[in-house]
C-alpha positions in Angstrom: 0.2 -0.1 0.0 2.9 2.5 -1.6 1.9 6.3 -1.0 0.4 6.5 2.6 1.5 9.9 4.6 3.1 9.6 8.3 -0.3 11.6 9.0 -2.2 8.7 7.7 -0.8 6.1 10.1 -3.0 4.5 12.7 0.4 4.2 15.3 3.1 7.0 15.5 5.8 5.4 17.1 9.4 5.1 16.2 8.5 1.4 15.9 5.8 1.6 13.3 7.2 4.5 11.3 10.3 2.6 11.0 8.2 -0.5 9.9 6.0 1.6 7.5 9.0 3.0 5.9 11.3 -0.4 5.5 7.9 -1.8 4.2 7.8 0.6 1.7 4.2 2.1 3.0 5.5 5.6 3.1 5.4 8.3 0.4 8.6 10.6 1.0 8.0 13.0 -1.4 7.1 15.6 1.1 10.1 17.0 2.8 8.3 17.0 6.2 7.7 12.9 5.9 11.5 12.1 5.2 12.4 14.3 7.9 10.6 12.4 10.7 11.3 9.3 9.0 15.3 10.4 9.3 14.6 11.3 12.8 12.5 8.0 13.5 15.8 6.2 12.6 18.2 8.4 14.9 15.7 7.3 17.5 15.5 3.7 16.8 19.5 3.5 16.7 19.3 5.3 20.6 16.4 2.8 21.6 13.7 5.2 21.9 11.1 2.9 19.9 8.0 3.7 21.7 8.3 7.6 21.5 5.5 9.3 19.3 6.0 11.3 16.5 4.1 15.0 17.2 5.3 17.3 14.1 7.8 18.3 11.7 9.0 21.4 9.6 11.5 20.7 7.1 14.7 20.5 9.2 13.0 19.2 12.7 10.9 17.0 14.2 9.0 16.6 17.6 8.1 13.7 19.7 6.6 12.6 23.1 8.4 10.1 25.2 6.3 7.6 27.3 6.4 10.1 30.5 4.5 12.9 28.5 8.0 15.1 27.7 8.1 16.7 24.0 11.7 16.2 22.6 13.0 17.5 19.4 15.2 15.8 16.9 17.8 16.9 14.4 17.9 13.8 11.9 21.0 15.8 10.2 23.2 15.7 13.2 21.3 13.4 15.7 20.8 16.2 18.2 17.8 15.5 20.8 17.1 18.2 23.4 13.7 18.6 25.7 11.5 21.1 24.0 10.3 23.4 27.0 6.5 23.3 27.3 
């Protein structure tokens, strides 16, 4: 089922974003989807499989951890920092 956008996934965890990408289910023509997939890869490599995707720009993504805290991920350099709420 190619051509899905990340927003159309029913599960927005790192695990499911990565799975959908590896299965070729995502359409990465939109820059924000590409950034989100690259950020999910960074988080997966660090073991943050259950973080939830929240939003993306063309450069950064926002994710929520299991404690309800929000984090910004830069997939270009692998930086992760807590977002003030």
